[in-house]
C-alpha positions as CSV (number, residue, x, y, z in Angstrom):
1,M,0.0,0.0,0.0
2,R,1.7,3.2,-1.3
3,I,0.2,5.6,1.3
4,Y,1.2,3.3,4.2
5,N,4.8,3.1,2.9
6,K,5.0,6.9,2.6
7,F,3.5,7.2,6.1
8,L,6.0,4.7,7.5
9,S,8.9,6.3,5.7
10,T,8.1,9.7,7.2
11,I,7.9,8.2,10.7
12,Q,11.2,6.4,10.3
13,N,13.2,9.2,8.6
14,N,12.2,11.7,11.2
15,N,12.1,9.5,14.3
16,L,8.5,10.5,14.9
17,I,7.4,7.4,16.9
18,S,9.1,5.0,19.3
19,K,7.9,1.8,21.0
20,N,5.4,2.3,23.9
21,D,4.6,5.9,22.9
22,K,1.3,7.4,24.2
23,I,-0.1,9.4,21.3
24,I,-3.0,11.8,21.4
25,I,-4.6,12.1,17.9
26,A,-6.1,15.5,17.1
27,L,-9.3,14.1,15.5
28,S,-11.6,16.6,13.8
29,G,-13.5,13.8,12.0
30,G,-12.5,15.1,8.6
31,P,-10.7,12.9,6.0
32,D,-7.1,13.8,7.0
33,S,-7.5,13.1,10.7
34,V,-9.5,9.9,10.1
35,C,-6.8,8.7,7.7
36,L,-4.1,9.5,10.3
37,F,-6.0,7.5,13.0
38,H,-6.4,4.4,10.8
39,L,-2.7,4.4,9.7
40,L,-1.6,4.8,13.3
41,Y,-4.0,2.0,14.3
42,K,-2.2,-0.3,11.9
43,L,1.0,0.5,13.7
44,Q,-0.4,0.1,17.2
45,S,0.5,-3.6,17.8
46,K,4.0,-3.3,16.1
47,Y,5.0,-0.3,18.3
48,N,2.8,-1.1,21.3
49,L,1.2,2.3,21.0
50,S,-1.4,3.8,23.4
51,L,-3.8,5.9,21.3
52,Y,-6.2,8.7,22.4
53,F,-8.6,11.0,20.6
54,A,-8.8,14.7,21.3
55,H,-11.7,16.6,19.7
56,I,-12.8,20.2,20.1
57,N,-16.3,21.4,19.1
58,H,-15.8,25.1,18.2
59,N,-19.6,25.7,18.0
60,L,-19.2,27.6,14.8
61,R,-21.1,25.3,12.4
62,G,-24.3,24.6,14.3
63,I,-25.5,21.0,14.0
64,D,-22.7,20.0,11.7
65,A,-20.2,20.6,14.5
66,D,-22.3,18.5,16.8
67,L,-22.4,15.7,14.2
68,D,-18.6,15.8,14.0
69,E,-18.4,15.5,17.7
70,Q,-20.7,12.5,17.7
71,F,-18.8,10.9,14.9
72,V,-15.5,11.1,16.9
73,I,-17.2,9.7,20.1
74,E,-18.6,6.7,18.1
75,L,-15.3,6.1,16.4
76,G,-13.6,6.0,19.8
77,K,-16.2,3.4,21.1
78,K,-15.8,1.3,17.9
79,Y,-12.1,1.0,18.3
80,N,-11.9,1.2,22.1
81,I,-9.9,4.5,22.0
82,P,-10.2,6.8,25.0
83,T,-11.7,10.0,23.8
84,F,-11.5,13.5,25.2
85,I,-14.1,16.1,24.0
86,K,-14.1,19.9,24.7
87,S,-16.9,22.3,23.7
88,V,-16.0,25.9,23.4
89,D,-17.8,29.0,22.1
90,I,-14.9,30.2,19.9
91,K,-16.7,33.4,18.9
92,K,-17.1,34.4,22.5
93,Y,-13.6,33.3,23.4
94,A,-12.1,35.3,20.5
95,T,-14.1,38.5,21.5
96,S,-13.0,38.1,25.2
97,F,-9.3,37.8,24.4
98,K,-9.4,40.1,21.3
99,L,-8.3,37.4,18.9
100,S,-9.4,36.4,15.4
101,E,-11.6,33.2,15.4
102,E,-8.6,31.4,13.8
103,E,-6.2,32.5,16.5
104,A,-8.7,31.7,19.2
105,G,-9.3,28.2,17.8
106,R,-5.6,27.5,17.6
107,E,-5.0,28.7,21.2
108,V,-7.8,26.6,22.6
109,R,-6.8,23.5,20.6
110,Y,-3.1,23.6,21.7
111,N,-4.1,24.3,25.4
112,F,-6.4,21.4,25.3
113,F,-3.8,19.1,23.9
114,K,-1.4,20.1,26.6
115,E,-4.0,19.6,29.3
116,I,-4.7,16.1,28.1
117,K,-1.0,15.3,27.7
118,N,-0.3,16.3,31.3
119,K,-3.4,14.4,32.6
120,I,-2.7,11.0,31.0
121,G,1.1,11.3,30.7
122,A,1.2,11.2,26.9
123,N,4.4,12.0,25.1
124,K,3.2,12.8,21.5
125,V,0.4,14.7,19.9
126,A,-0.2,13.6,16.3
127,L,-1.6,16.3,14.0
128,A,-3.1,15.6,10.6
129,H,-1.4,18.3,8.5
130,I,-0.8,17.0,4.9
131,L,1.3,18.0,1.9
132,D,-1.5,20.2,0.6
133,D,-1.5,22.1,3.9
134,N,2.2,22.7,3.7
135,V,1.9,24.1,0.2
136,E,-1.0,26.4,1.2
137,T,1.0,27.6,4.2
138,F,4.0,28.4,1.9
139,M,1.9,30.3,-0.5
140,F,0.0,32.1,2.3
141,R,3.2,33.3,4.0
142,L,4.8,34.2,0.7
143,S,1.9,36.4,-0.1
144,R,2.0,38.2,3.3
145,G,5.8,38.5,3.4
146,T,8.0,36.4,5.6
147,S,11.5,35.1,6.3
148,I,13.3,31.9,5.3
149,D,12.1,30.5,8.6
150,G,8.5,31.3,7.7
151,L,8.9,29.8,4.2
152,C,10.0,26.5,5.9
153,S,6.2,26.3,6.6
154,I,5.0,23.4,8.7
155,P,7.6,21.2,10.5
156,V,7.2,17.5,10.5
157,K,8.2,17.5,14.2
158,R,8.3,20.2,16.8
159,D,8.6,19.5,20.5
160,Y,6.1,16.7,21.1
161,Y,3.9,17.4,18.1
162,I,4.3,15.1,15.1
163,R,2.9,15.2,11.6
164,P,3.2,11.8,9.9
165,L,1.0,12.8,6.9
166,L,3.1,15.8,5.9
167,Y,4.3,14.2,2.6
168,I,0.9,12.7,1.6
169,K,-1.4,14.5,-0.8
170,K,-5.2,14.9,-0.4
171,E,-6.0,12.7,-3.3
172,E,-4.0,9.9,-1.8
173,I,-5.9,10.2,1.5
174,L,-9.3,10.2,-0.2
175,K,-8.3,7.2,-2.3
176,F,-7.2,5.3,0.8
177,L,-10.4,6.1,2.6
178,E,-12.5,5.1,-0.4
179,E,-10.7,1.8,-1.0
180,N,-11.1,0.8,2.6
181,N,-14.7,2.0,3.0
182,L,-13.8,4.3,5.8
183,R,-16.3,7.0,6.8
184,Y,-15.4,10.6,7.6
185,Q,-17.1,14.0,8.1
186,I,-17.1,16.8,5.5
187,D,-16.7,20.5,6.5
188,E,-18.6,22.4,3.9
189,S,-16.8,25.7,4.9
190,N,-13.6,24.3,3.4
191,F,-15.2,24.6,-0.1
192,K,-16.1,28.3,0.2
193,S,-13.6,30.9,-1.1
194,I,-14.3,33.3,1.7
195,Y,-11.0,32.8,3.5
196,T,-7.6,33.5,2.1
197,R,-6.4,29.9,2.7
198,N,-9.4,28.5,0.9
199,K,-8.8,30.8,-2.1
200,I,-5.2,29.6,-2.3
201,R,-6.4,25.9,-2.1
202,L,-9.4,26.2,-4.4
203,E,-8.2,28.8,-6.9
204,L,-4.5,29.7,-6.9
205,I,-2.9,26.3,-6.6
206,P,-5.2,24.7,-9.3
207,Y,-4.3,27.7,-11.6
208,F,-0.6,27.1,-11.2
209,E,-1.1,23.3,-11.8
210,K,-3.1,23.9,-14.9
211,E,-1.2,26.8,-16.5
212,F,2.4,26.2,-15.4
213,N,3.3,22.8,-13.9
214,S,1.0,19.9,-13.1
215,N,3.6,18.9,-10.4
216,F,3.4,22.3,-8.8
217,K,2.8,21.0,-5.3
218,D,5.8,18.6,-5.5
219,K,8.1,21.4,-6.7
220,I,7.0,23.6,-3.7
221,I,7.6,20.7,-1.3
222,S,11.1,20.2,-2.8
223,L,11.8,23.9,-2.2
224,I,10.5,23.7,1.3
225,D,12.8,20.7,2.0
226,E,15.8,22.7,0.7
227,L,14.9,25.7,2.8
228,N,14.6,23.5,5.8
229,D,18.1,22.2,5.2
230,I,19.4,25.8,4.9
231,N,17.5,26.8,8.0
232,K,18.9,23.9,10.0
233,Y,22.4,25.1,9.1
234,F,21.6,28.7,10.1
235,K,20.1,27.6,13.4
236,K,23.2,25.6,14.2
237,E,25.4,28.7,13.6
238,I,23.0,30.8,15.6
239,D,23.0,28.4,18.5
240,N,26.8,28.1,18.5
241,Y,27.2,31.9,18.6
242,I,24.6,32.4,21.4
243,N,25.7,29.4,23.5
244,N,29.4,30.4,23.3
245,S,28.6,34.0,24.2
246,G,27.2,33.9,27.7
247,K,25.4,37.1,28.7
248,K,27.5,39.4,26.5
249,F,27.7,39.1,22.7
250,D,30.8,39.9,20.7
251,I,30.0,42.3,17.9
252,D,33.1,41.5,15.8
253,K,32.1,37.9,15.8
254,L,28.5,38.8,14.9
255,I,29.5,40.9,11.9
256,S,31.7,38.2,10.6
257,F,28.4,36.4,9.6
258,P,26.4,37.3,6.4
259,E,23.9,40.2,7.1
260,Y,20.9,37.9,6.9
261,L,22.4,35.6,9.6
262,Q,23.3,38.6,11.8
263,K,19.7,39.7,11.8
264,E,18.5,36.1,12.6
265,I,20.9,36.1,15.5
266,I,19.4,39.3,16.8
267,K,15.9,37.9,16.4
268,T,16.8,34.8,18.3
269,I,18.4,36.8,21.2
270,L,15.2,38.9,21.4
271,K,13.0,35.7,21.3
272,N,15.1,34.2,24.1
273,N,14.5,37.2,26.2
274,N,10.7,37.2,25.5
275,I,10.9,40.5,23.6
276,A,8.5,41.1,20.7
277,Y,10.1,42.4,17.5
278,N,9.4,43.4,14.0
279,R,11.5,44.3,11.0
280,K,11.8,47.9,12.0
281,K,13.2,47.0,15.5
282,I,15.6,44.4,14.0
283,N,17.0,47.0,11.6
284,K,17.3,49.6,14.4
285,I,19.4,47.2,16.5
286,F,21.4,46.1,13.5
287,N,22.4,49.7,12.7
288,L,23.0,50.5,16.3
289,L,25.6,47.7,16.6
290,Y,27.5,49.1,13.6
291,S,27.6,52.6,15.1
292,N,30.5,54.0,17.0
293,G,30.7,54.4,20.8
294,S,28.5,53.2,23.6
295,K,24.7,53.1,22.9
296,E,21.5,52.0,24.5
297,Y,18.1,51.1,23.1
298,L,14.9,50.6,25.0
299,L,13.4,47.3,23.8
300,N,10.3,47.4,25.9
301,E,9.1,48.7,29.3
302,Q,11.3,46.3,31.2
303,K,14.4,45.7,29.1
304,K,17.2,47.6,27.3
305,L,19.9,46.6,24.9
306,Y,23.3,48.1,25.8
307,K,26.2,48.4,23.3
308,I,29.5,48.9,25.1
309,Y,32.6,49.1,23.0
310,N,32.7,45.8,21.1
311,E,30.0,44.0,23.1
312,F,26.3,44.2,23.5
313,Y,23.9,42.7,26.1
314,I,20.3,42.9,27.2
315,S,19.5,43.8,30.8
316,D,16.5,44.1,33.1
317,N,18.1,47.0,34.8
318,I,17.2,50.0,32.7
319,K,17.9,52.7,35.2
320,I,21.3,54.3,35.7
321,L,22.1,54.4,39.4
322,N,22.6,57.7,41.1
323,N,26.3,58.2,41.7
324,N,25.7,59.3,45.3
325,S,22.8,57.0,46.1
326,L,24.8,54.1,47.6
327,E,27.1,54.4,50.6
328,K,27.6,51.9,53.4
329,T,30.2,51.1,56.0
330,L,31.9,47.7,56.6
331,K,34.0,46.6,59.6
332,I,36.8,44.1,59.5
333,N,35.6,40.5,59.8
334,S,32.2,41.2,58.5
335,N,30.4,41.2,55.1
336,L,27.5,42.8,53.3
337,I,25.6,42.9,49.9
338,F,26.2,46.2,48.1
339,N,24.6,46.9,44.8
340,N,24.6,43.3,43.6
341,Y,28.1,42.6,45.0
342,Y,29.0,40.4,48.0
343,I,31.8,42.1,49.9
344,S,33.7,40.8,52.9
345,I,36.8,42.0,54.7
346,R,38.6,39.6,57.1
347,E,41.9,39.3,58.8
348,S,44.4,36.6,57.8
349,D,47.9,35.5,58.9
350,K,49.0,34.7,55.4
351,Y,48.8,36.1,51.8
352,I,45.9,34.7,49.7
353,S,45.7,34.8,45.9
354,K,42.5,33.9,44.1
355,N,39.8,35.3,41.8
356,N,37.7,38.2,43.2
357,V,40.1,38.6,46.1
358,F,42.6,41.4,47.0
359,C,45.1,40.9,49.8
360,I,46.3,44.2,51.5
361,D,48.7,45.2,54.2
362,K,46.7,45.8,57.4
363,D,49.3,48.1,58.8
364,K,48.6,50.5,55.9
365,I,45.0,51.3,56.9
366,L,44.1,53.9,59.5
367,H,40.6,52.8,60.4
368,N,39.0,49.4,61.2
369,E,35.9,50.6,59.4
370,F,35.8,50.9,55.6
371,L,33.5,53.1,53.5
372,I,31.8,51.4,50.6
373,R,30.4,53.7,47.9
374,T,30.0,54.3,44.2
375,R,32.1,56.8,42.3
376,K,32.1,60.5,42.7
377,K,33.3,63.3,40.6
378,G,37.1,63.9,41.1
379,D,37.9,60.4,42.4
380,F,41.4,59.2,41.8
381,F,43.8,56.5,43.0
382,I,47.2,55.0,42.3
383,P,46.6,51.7,40.3
384,I,48.9,48.9,41.5
385,G,52.2,48.9,39.6
386,S,52.0,52.6,39.0
387,K,53.7,55.5,40.7
388,N,51.3,58.2,39.6
389,K,47.8,59.1,40.5
390,K,45.1,58.4,38.0
391,K,41.6,59.9,37.7
392,L,39.1,57.2,38.1
393,K,37.2,58.4,35.1
394,D,40.4,57.9,32.9
395,F,41.0,54.5,34.4
396,F,37.5,53.4,33.5
397,I,38.0,54.6,29.9
398,N,41.3,52.9,29.5
399,E,40.0,49.7,31.0
400,K,36.9,49.9,28.8
401,I,34.5,49.6,31.7
402,D,31.1,50.5,30.4
403,K,29.4,53.6,31.8
404,Y,26.5,51.6,33.3
405,K,28.9,49.4,35.3
406,R,31.0,52.5,36.4
407,N,28.0,53.8,38.2
408,S,27.3,50.6,40.2
409,L,30.9,49.4,40.9
410,P,31.7,49.5,44.6
411,L,34.8,51.4,45.8
412,I,36.4,50.3,49.0
413,I,37.6,53.5,50.9
414,N,39.8,53.9,54.0
415,N,40.9,57.3,55.3
416,D,39.4,58.9,52.2
417,K,41.6,56.8,49.9
418,I,40.5,54.3,47.4
419,V,41.8,50.8,48.5
420,C,40.4,49.0,45.5
421,V,38.1,49.7,42.5
422,G,35.5,46.9,42.7
423,N,37.1,43.5,41.9
424,I,39.1,45.2,39.1
425,R,42.1,46.9,40.5
426,L,44.0,47.3,43.8
427,S,45.6,50.5,44.9
428,E,49.4,50.7,45.0
429,E,49.2,52.4,48.4
430,F,47.7,49.3,50.1
431,K,49.6,46.4,48.5
432,T,51.5,43.8,50.5
433,T,55.3,43.5,50.5
434,T,57.9,41.0,51.7
435,T,57.8,42.7,55.1
436,T,54.0,42.5,55.5
437,K,53.1,40.7,58.7
438,K,49.3,41.3,59.0
439,F,47.0,40.8,56.1
440,L,43.4,41.8,55.2
441,I,41.5,39.8,52.7
442,I,39.0,41.8,50.6
443,E,36.6,39.6,48.6
444,L,34.2,41.2,46.0
445,K,32.0,39.1,43.7
446,E,28.9,39.8,41.8
447,V,25.8,38.0,42.9
448,E,22.4,37.3,41.4
449,T,19.5,39.0,43.3
450,N,15.7,38.7,43.0
451,E,15.2,42.4,43.4
């Protein structure tokens, strides 16, 4: 049986099904979903599958919708398939949440599938999208304007959703159902050219098949497959860049990619931060990253993008701290949290060298209490290894410390002198020598806070 072989090939080539899977079948009662069920039913014993039906009555088609629901219930009883039914007034739901009926239907369906999955412990949801749906989606998105990702259309697998019929045509499905005397429901609204998708299916695609190429659908599917291969390569490059970057992103590395890929990386970073975007916003960020100097760009009410020298990052903290707003005192052998930094000062009988730690000569301090504050105008210190005073402002510029960090970095002060600038640099005046007998250990490290 040709359709069964194509169905099986799609499953095997894409690892859609494994032994002992618990699969929810999204069953509308139409030809595609009925075909999907019967083909999966043929595999049930071979793979030891547990099958379930999920059906939503959208209450948009009056008695016809009720008949679809009854059909699904009867099919479940006939084949002993546990069946889950949900009835929703989609018009009312769409109005309540300010959605189109199509958007509302999709949201309700996918929430229902997730609810059942969690309830019964299923690990797959089988959807009855077919080759024709994929071609329609391609044409629909092409007409509206989209990206390569959009033109990849419907994926055969995404998360726990599988589409085993994606390479099977409508005529093959109808032939299979007819040859096996299998009943199904008909949605008359699918034959009315009142929706864009219906116009594409009923008018545009047949026109291309008649006037240009009788294998038009196959050609589009071949193109979609090629675009998916290209997109997989792009996604791999994007993931490598993002995963190797941490919280800050290297601009030189970014601009080494083709322009299209640069913008896709920007999109992905925004998506990962739950930030809505459009073409205008992507182009704005793209141009900002190519500009000189430090820049900032408000992405939404909560988040900003910061470009600092050759890096950029997204931060929740969109307010610049007041230079004089933070000031605390810290005694020896105690600690505190200051502006997202953990700071401790303790005595030691030996020199200690490790990350985020400065070791100073205790005999060089005048007070047992240190002042912890942010920078002020006119601050200066003698960086370790230097003989001359340096303005803190110039030090920050030379060290390429971004202006946002400059305003939050803690300065450790004793007798009005800077002992160390955050965990970046110690002062020459407080360093240890071979004659040092008493040590103070200053530890400064950034911490995550829930504030």
